[in-house]
C-alpha positions in Angstrom: 0.0 0.0 0.0 3.0 2.3 0.5 4.1 2.1 -3.2 1.0 3.4 -4.9 1.2 4.6 -8.4 -0.2 7.9 -9.7 -3.1 5.9 -11.1 -3.8 4.4 -7.7 -3.9 7.8 -6.1 -6.2 9.1 -8.8 -8.6 6.1 -8.5 -8.7 6.5 -4.7 -9.3 10.2 -5.0 -12.2 9.7 -7.5 -13.7 6.8 -5.6 -13.7 8.5 -2.2 -14.6 12.0 -3.6 -12.8 13.6 -0.7 -15.4 12.6 1.9 -15.2 8.8 1.9 -12.9 8.8 4.9 -15.3 10.8 7.1 -16.1 8.1 9.8 -19.7 9.0 10.4 -22.1 8.1 7.4 -19.7 8.4 4.5 -22.5 7.4 2.1 -24.6 10.3 3.2 -21.7 12.6 2.7 -21.2 11.2 -0.7 -24.8 11.8 -1.6 -24.4 15.4 -0.3 -21.5 15.8 -2.6 -23.8 14.6 -5.4 -26.3 17.3 -4.5 -23.6 19.9 -4.4 -22.3 18.9 -7.9 -25.9 19.0 -9.1 -26.4 22.5 -7.8 -23.2 23.8 -9.2 -23.8 22.2 -12.6 -27.4 23.6 -12.6 -26.2 27.1 -12.0 -23.7 27.0 -14.9 -26.2 25.2 -17.1 -28.8 27.8 -16.4 -26.4 30.5 -17.6 -25.6 28.6 -20.7 -29.2 27.8 -21.5 -30.1 31.5 -21.1 -27.3 32.4 -23.5 -28.6 30.1 -26.2 -32.2 31.2 -25.6 -31.1 34.8 -25.9 -29.4 34.0 -29.2 -32.7 32.9 -30.6 -32.5 29.1 -30.4 -35.8 27.3 -29.8 -36.6 26.5 -26.2 -37.5 22.8 -26.9 -34.2 22.4 -28.9 -32.1 23.9 -26.2 -33.6 21.8 -23.4 -33.4 18.6 -25.6 -29.7 19.2 -26.1 -29.2 19.9 -22.4 -30.7 16.5 -21.6 -28.4 14.8 -24.1 -25.3 16.5 -22.7 -26.4 15.7 -19.1 -26.9 12.1 -20.0 -23.5 11.8 -21.8 -21.7 13.5 -18.8 -23.5 11.2 -16.4 -22.5 8.1 -18.4 -18.9 9.4 -18.3 -19.0 9.8 -14.5 -20.4 6.3 -14.1 -17.8 4.7 -16.4 -14.9 6.5 -14.5 -16.6 5.8 -11.2 -16.8 2.1 -11.9 -13.1 2.0 -12.9 -12.1 3.9 -9.8 -14.3 1.8 -7.5 -12.7 -1.4 -9.0 -9.2 -0.2 -8.3 -10.1 1.3 -4.9 -11.6 -2.0 -3.8 -8.4 -3.8 -4.8 -6.3 -1.3 -3.0 -8.4 -1.3 0.2 -8.7 -5.1 0.0 -12.5 -5.0 0.5 -15.3 -6.0 -1.9 -17.3 -2.8 -1.2 -15.2 -0.4 0.8 -17.1 2.0 3.0 -14.7 4.8 1.9 -15.8 4.5 -1.7 -18.7 7.0 -2.2 -18.5 7.8 -5.9 -21.4 5.3 -6.2 -23.6 7.6 -4.0 -22.6 10.6 -6.1 -23.6 8.7 -9.3 -26.9 7.5 -7.8 -27.8 11.0 -6.5 -27.0 12.6 -9.9 -29.2 10.0 -11.7 -32.0 10.8 -9.3 -32.0 14.4 -10.5 -31.9 13.4 -14.1 -35.6 12.7 -13.8 -36.8 16.2 -12.9 -37.1 19.2 -15.2 -34.7 22.1 -15.2 -37.0 24.3 -13.1 -36.8 23.0 -9.6 -36.7 24.1 -6.0 -35.1 23.3 -2.7 -37.9 21.0 -1.5 -37.6 19.0 -4.7 -33.8 18.6 -4.3 -34.2 17.7 -0.6 -36.9 15.1 -1.5 -34.6 13.6 -4.2 -31.8 13.4 -1.6 -34.1 11.6 0.9 -35.5 9.3 -1.7 -32.1 8.2 -3.0 -30.8 7.6 0.6 -34.0 5.6 1.3 -33.5 3.3 -1.7 -29.7 3.1 -1.2 -30.2 1.9 2.4 -33.3 -0.2 1.9 -32.0 -1.9 -1.2 -35.3 -3.4 -2.6 -35.0 -6.1 -5.2 -33.0 -6.3 -7.4 -30.7 -3.7 -5.9 -29.6 -6.1 -3.1 -28.7 -8.7 -5.7 -26.6 -6.3 -7.8 -24.1 -5.9 -5.0 -22.8 -9.4 -5.8 -21.5 -8.3 -9.2 -17.7 -8.3 -9.4 -15.4 -5.3 -8.7 -16.6 -1.7 -9.3 -19.8 -3.0 -11.0 -20.9 -4.5 -7.7 -20.0 -1.3 -5.9 -21.8 1.0 -8.3 -24.6 -0.7 -10.1 -26.8 -1.0 -7.0 -26.6 2.7 -6.4 -27.3 3.4 -10.1 -30.5 1.4 -9.8 -31.3 3.1 -6.4 -30.9 6.4 -8.3 -33.3 5.2 -11.0 -35.9 4.1 -8.4 -35.5 7.5 -6.5 -35.7 9.4 -9.8 -38.9 7.7 -10.8 -40.5 8.4 -7.4 -39.3 12.0 -7.5 -40.8 12.6 -11.0 -44.1 11.2 -9.7 -44.0 13.5 -6.6 -43.2 16.5 -8.8 -46.0 15.7 -11.3 -48.5 15.3 -8.5 -47.5 18.5 -6.8 -47.6 20.6 -9.9 -50.9 19.0 -11.0 -52.6 20.2 -7.8 -51.0 23.7 -7.5 
């Protein structure tokens, strides 16, 4: 463990997201980092969308491309996260190390992929709680996915928990706006 390569340090940095070594509830801290990344990205994305709309692009076209770009970026985060989780699990000599929280970041970001660009604090907090619920509860087949090898086993269960949470969040959002 003393002679780690640059690649080992990078994989541990990505996998732990800087908060994985916090002893109390590292998964919750990882989810909080996911929310923070979402909020920062949303801020910059709003500015970019406004610029394109100001230039005369159609609203539906701008939003459609934003969803495409978000999906591609999220796929990249997941691919890198699975690689980093695989390497971190090897380095930490544990199948699913508690310190690895990139999977929570991924799941949290996936949760928010299901809601529209216009959102509020209560919606973000609800998404955070829903993801944590599914991540901890692990309803079928989330619990089974943890048995996959390497970084897949570390990450895919949280990816599915993010999908479950995102579906629930989109229903909550639809119900709320339907009755307001």
